[in-house]
N, C-alpha and C positions, 0 to 999 in steps of 0.2 A: 508684528508677531503673527506667526502662521496659525490659522484656525485649525482646530482638531480635525475637521472634516477634510482639510487640504493636506494635512501632514501624512507622511507615509505610515503604513501599517508595519509594526515590528512583527515579522513572521518567524516562527521557530519550527524546525522539523526535527523530530526525535526518532531515530532509528536504532536498531540493535548494534550497529557498528559505528555510526557517526551521528553527530548532532550538527545542525546548521542554523544560522540566523541570517536574516536579510531584511532590508527595508524595501517594501513593495508599494509602489504608487502607479495606478493606472495599468496594471499588468506588467510593469517593468520592475526588475530586481536590481537592487544596488547594494553595495557594501556587504556582499555575502561573505560570511565567515564560516569555517568548519573546523571541527575537532573530533577526536575519537569519543565515543560514548563511554562514560565511566561505567564499569561493570562491577561496582562494589555491592550492589543490591540495595543501596540507600538512595531514595528519591532526593534527599537533600543534597547529595553529592552531584546528582544530575542537574539540579537547579543552579548550583554554584558554578558548574561548568558552563551552563547557558549564560548566566550573568556575566561570566568572564569574556564571552564572545561579543555580546550585544551592547549597543549604546544604552545609556541610562535615561535618555530623554530625547525629545525631538520627534516623537511619533504620536499619532492620534488614536491608535488602537493597537492591541496586542492579540495575536492569534497563534495557536500552537497546533501542529499536526503531529500525532504520536502513534507509534505502533502500540497495539493493545486495545483494551476496552475502556472507553470513557463513559462514565455514568455519574451524573450530578457533580461534575467537577473532580471526580476521583478517577485514578488510573489503576487498572489491574492488568497484568500481563497474562493474556490467554495462554501463551507459551513462554514460561519464564526463561527458557533457553535462549529466546530471542532478546528479551529485555528483562534482566533481573531487577526487580523492584518490589517493595512491599505491596501486598494486596490492598487495594483501596487507598493508595497514596493520594493525599489531597493536592493534586497538581495545580488546580486552578488557583487555590488560595496561596500556594507557594510561589507561583509566578506573579500573582498580584503583589505579594510582599516584596519580591525582587524588583519589580518595575513600576509599582505605584498605580496600576490600573487593572481592573478585572479583565482577564483574557477570555477569548473564545477558545475552547479546546475541543479537538475533534480527532477521530482516528485518521491516520495518515492516508490509508487507501481511500477512505471516504472523501477526504480533502482533495486528493488527486483526481478522483472520479468527478468531482464538481468542476475542477479546472478543465478536464478533458471534455466534459459535457458543455461547458460554457464557451471555451475558445479552441478546443481541439477536435478529436475524432468523433465526439458525441454530438456535435452541433447538428441540429435538424432532427434528432431522435427524441422520442418521449420516454421510452424505456431503454435504459442504457446500462451496461456493465463495464467497469474498468478492472482488469486483472494486472497486478504486478507480480511477475514471477522472477524472484531473485533469491536471496538467502532463504526467505520463506515465501508464502503465497498470500497476498492480500487482495481484497476485492471491495470495490465500492459500487453501490447500486443507486441509480436514479430511476424512480418509478413515477410515471405520469408527471414528469418534470420536477419531482421532489427528491432531494437527497435523503435517503433512508438511513437512519441510525438505529431505530428500534427503541423500545422502552428501556432496554438495559445496555444499549450501545453495541449489541452483538450483530446487528444486521450487516450482511456482506462477508462474514468470516467463512467464506466458502472453502478456504484452505483447510478448514477443520471439519469438513463433511467427509463421510466415509467413501473411500476409493478402493481399498483393498481389504475386504473382510479377513480377519485373522492376521492382519499385517502387524508391523512393529508398533511399539508403544510411542505415541506422539507426546511432545512436551505438554500438550493440553490435557492429557490423561486418557484420551481415547486411542483406539488402535486402528491403524490403516488409514489415517487421514490423507487427503490429497497432498498435503504438505510433506508427508513422509515418502511420497512417490515421485513428485514432479518438481519440487523446489530445487534451487541450486545446492542446498545442503544435502538433499536426498541424492541428487545426481553425483555429487562428490563421494558420498558414502557407497552408493551402488557401484560407481566406477572404480573406486579403490579396491572393492572386493573382487570385481570381475577381472580387472586388469592386473591384479597382483602387486600393485604399487600405489602409493598415495597420490591421488590426483585431485585437482580442483575441477569445478564445473567447466571453466574455460578450457582446461587441458583435455577434458572429456570431449568437448566439441571439436577441438583440434585433432584428437585421435580419430574421431568419426570422419572428419574431413579427409584424413589421410588413408581412409579405407579400413579402419579397425571395425570389424563386424560387431564385436561385443559392445563397443562404445555406441555404435549406431543403434543397436537393439535397445540399450538403456534409454537413449533419447527418444526412440520411438514409443517406448512404454510411457514416458512422461507425456508425450504428445497425446497418446490415446486417453490417458487419465484426464487430461485437461479438457479434451473435446467432449468426453462423457460428462464432465462437470458442467460444461457449457450447455449441453443438451438437458441435463437435469434442471438447471436454472431457467432455461427457456420454457420447460414444461411447468415450472412453478410460477413464473411471473411474466412470461412472454416477452423476453428481451428482444429489442430490435437490432442491436449491434453490440459486438464485443470488441473492446480495444485492449491490446496487450502491451505492457511495458515491462521494465525491469531488465536486469543484466542477462537473465536467461531468456526472457520473453523477446528481447530484441537481438538475441544472438543470430548470426547469419543463418538464414534458411529456416529458422524456427517457426515464424508465423506462416511461411509458405507450407511447412509441414502440417501445421494446425489446419490450415485451409484445405489441404488435400485430404487429410484424415476425416474432416467434417463431411466430405462427400459420401462417406460410408454410412452416414446417419440417414434414417428415413427423412424424406424432404420436409416433413412438418417440423422437424427439430433443427433444421439448418438455418443459421443466421450469418450475416457478414462478420468476418474476423479480420480486424485491421490493426496496424501498428499505432500505438499511442503517439500523440503529436505534441503534447504540452511540455515534454522534456523531463529531465531528471529532477527538476525543481517544481514539479507539478504540485507536490504537497504544500510547499511554501506558497505558491500562487493560489491554490484552492482555499487554503486557510485564510489568506488575506482577503480573497473575494467574499468568503462567507462572513468575515468580520465586518466588511464594508457594506454588505447587502442590507438595504433598508427593510427587506421583507423577512428578516429573521424573526421567527416566531417561537423559538425554544425547541422546536423539533426539526430544525433545518428548513430548507428553502424550496420554494416553488417559483418557476419562471412564468 
């Protein structure tokens, strides 16, 4: 019989468009499965979909990375447009009922940041920030070697800091958030308005590559907004390095554009900006690593 400490971690990744499960052992992912995220607004439907993907036994721990704010085992969507779910849904107890053991539950950007810090672009840094720029904008922070979640789970939600005073209303309830300017959703909205036809973020990048000035200008605006957010975060917690991932973040030429724009900052605010290295399943990996870490102290980890 396999000891629990030797058995794989059942890792779960919950996003606004897809859910994924996998068995993680020693940083290796096996038996990965994926399905569309149920968008009924009911957390129980989400758990049922996860249970339909994952094995019911054979693992030694359960870990879940999810979009939204995780506090005391409960999940609230900061932006319900990303993940419709009841406020304060008791996700930890629901997962425990489904799989028979209490899980570790963490925000997905925080989990991915831990993977990047441990095995990816953040190795060797003490103060590190991971940004995922995709449908929305997520951020995970490692400060002095500790993954920060905050007392209420809000730490790192830089996508909901103010970028454009007087801007459009964000799903979080504030106006002009970074996410309304620089996310894939924002790029598609702005691109559709400027180009006079419905476009996706990848189509906007393709148009810019083909010389469309309007498309290039919209992308440049997103780049400027992100670089200013990096500078603000550096002024707040003195970040050593920024790693950028996500479908927009890893689009061709985007990181190079961030690097070039950052040269316009006063030198004191400039920091290295690099591509994330842990891959698309960094959330699964990070959550599993956190669950396995023997240094877990209830407020995440220090190396």
